[in-house]
N, C-alpha and C positions, 0 to 999 in steps of 0.2 A: 682952257678949253674943257668942255665936259667929256669925260672919258668913262666908258662902261667898264666895269670890272666884275669878277666873280670871286667869291670866297669859298675855298675848299679846306677840308681838314682830313688828315690821315692819322688816326690814333692820337688826336690832340695836337699834332703838328699842323699849324694853320698857315695858309698861304693866300696871297692875292694873285689871281690869274688874269691875264689880259690877252685878248686875241689881237695879235700884232701881225697877222698875215698881210694885211694892207698897212704899210708903214705909217705910224702915227706921228704927227708933228709935235712930238714931245721929246725934250732933251732929258734923257734918263740919267740925270746927275745923282750922286750920292745924297744930296740935299733933298731932291724930289722923292727918291725912293724911301729914305728914312722917314720923311714926312708921312708918306702913305702907310708905312708899316707902324707908325706911332699909335699906341693904343689909346691915347687921350686926344690927340689933335688930328689924327688921320683915320684910316680904316682899322688898322691894327692887325699885325701878322708877324710870324717868325721869318717870313721872306716873301719876295715878289718874283713872279715868273712871267716871262713873255713867251707866248707860243708863236713862232715865226715859221715862214716857209723855208724849205731847204731842199735843193735838188738832190734826188736820190733817196730821200727819206720822206716819211709821212709828215714830219714837222721837225723843228729844232726847239729845244728847251734852253732858254737863257735865264739863269737864276741869279738873284741878288739877295744878299743877306739883309737882315733888318737894319743894319748900320749903313746900308746904301751901297756897299761895295759888292762888285760882282764876285760871286762865290764859286767854290768847287762843287762837286756833285752833291745833290740833296736827294736821298733815297725816297723819303716820304713825299717830297715835292715831285719826284719823278712819277710816283704812283698816282698822285693827284692830277698831274698834267695829262696822264693817259686817260683818266676818267673825263677830264675836260675835253680832250680831243674827241672822245666818243660822243659827248653831249653836243659838240659842234658838228657832228656828222663826218668828221675827217677819217675816223677809223670805225671798225666794227668789233671783232673779237680779239684781234691782235694787232701789233704795230711794231715797226722799226723806226726809231727816232734818234736824233743826234743830241748829245749833251756835251758838256765841257770836257768830260773824261772819255768821250768817244761814243760809238753807236751802242744803243740799248734795244733789246727785244723785250716786249711785254705782252701779256694777255690779260683780258678783263672779262669778268663774269657777265652774264646776260643782263643782270639788274644793275651793273656798274658798281656794285658794292665792294667787290674784292678784286684786287689787282696784284698780279705776280710779275715782278720786274727783275729782269736779269741784270746782275751787277758785274763788275769787272772781275777777272781772275786775279787771285792774290797768291804770291809766292814769298815775298820778303816780309818776315815778321822779326822784329828786334825786341830786345828786353831793356827795360830801364828799372833796375832793381827787380821787384816782384811784378812789375807792370809789363804789359805787352804793347808794342808800338807797331801799327800797321796802317796801310792806306787802302780804303775800300771805295775810293772815289773822292774821299776826304780823309785827312790824317786823323788818327785816333789813338788815344791813350786808354788802355783797358786795365783796370785793377780790381781784383776780387776783394770784397770786404764783408764784414758781418754787421748785422743790425742796420742795414741800408736805409730802412724806413726813417730812422732817427738821424741820419747823417746830414750835416750841413753841406749840401752839395754845392751851393752857391759859393760859400767861403772856400771850401777845399778845392773845388774845381777851378775857381778863379786863380787860386794860388799856383796851381800846376800850370794852367794855361799862360800865366804871366811870369813864370819862372825864367831864370837865365837861359835854360835849355830851349824853351819853346816860345818865348814872348815875341821874337822877331817874326816868325811865320804864323804863330798861333797853332793850337791843336785842340781838338774836341776831347773832353775828358769824360770817360764812362766808368762808373762804379757799378759792380755787378755782385749779386749774391745768389748762391745756389739754393733754390727753394725745393729741390728734390725732383719734381716733375717739370720744372721750368726754371729759367733764369730771370731774376728781377733786375732791371737796369734803370739807372738814372743818369742823365747826361747834362753836362755843362757845355753849351755850344759856343764856339768862337763866332764872331759876327753878330750873334744875338747877344752875346756876353751875359748870359743868364742860363739857368736851368730851363729846359723845354720839356713839354709833356711826352715827347718822343723824338727819336733821331734814327732815321732809317739806316744811314751808313754806319751809325754807332751800334745799332742792334746787330747789324751784319758783322761788324768788327768784333763784337763780343762773342757771337756764335763761333766765329772762326778761331779766335784766340783761345776760347775755352775748349774747343775740340783739340787744338794743339796741346793745351795744358794737360788734358786728360788722356792724351795719346790715342784719340779715336781715329779710325780710318774707315773708308768706304763711303756709302751714301748716307748722309746724316740729315735728320730733320730736327731743328732746335726751336722749341717754343720760347718766346720772349715776352715777358710782361713789362710794360712801361707805364708811366703814370696815366697815359691817355688810352690804354687798352692793351690789346694783344697783337703781337706780330709773330710771324713764323719765318725762319731762315732755313732754306734747303740748299745743300751743296754736296760736292764730292771732294774728299781729301785722300790723297794717296801717300801721305806722310811727308810730302815735299811741297805740293801745290794744291790750292783750292780752286776748283773749276765748277762750271755749271751752277754758279751761285745765284740764288733767287731770294729776293726780299718780298714777302707776301703779307698782305694786310688790307685793312679797310680804306676806302677813299669815299668821301661824302661831300656833295655840294651843299653849302650852307645857305648862301643867298647871292643874289645879283643886285648890283646897284650902280649908281653913277656918282662921280666925284669931280670937282673942278680942280684941274692941275694948272 
């Protein structure tokens, strides 16, 4: 069947979005989704999202990784689906929607170019050697390094993701370098099984982990640079728990099309 789709990107993290408020006669199998996300034989994307109706919310976000498997929370995907919902006329300036990790509040600029998405509160941060392990809607490994621009993120990230410790459930691997006025982040994402241009939950995890690492407290704004652009993480840290966490950044409609499924 011919199915309409929309392509969005947020800081280089790109997604296929489908309006599924009226149920589509499509069997969303891993094979179908991985075909659509394939950059040579399909549309090409880091993931696919269905925007669905949900009682008590403006909409529900259902997210699939590029490998076709239903995924955990995707922060940049969440920002993009908010922009998509505005384009569809579902929301105006703000929204409350449901994702796999629970309810999310977000607000969007008048021109739809900037989205501020509230993420889950975080309290539990573990250590693995020098690295921090935390869940910001998806599980993340955060390690500070030097000369990140030259690092083989695919090789080193895949080795950690597929190590004995993490291979069963998988983990997203973030390498971060302190650039003085911002943090530079590169991420190997499970499900995509490659480095991506951005990772929203990863940028969030880096900001929280580095605040803990530097013993920062209070209301904090953290600029993050990723390969695909700039993100900003805002949160409050009382020394024990991170609350009022917002992932802020661009969301852009790229094009609309149709594909035969």
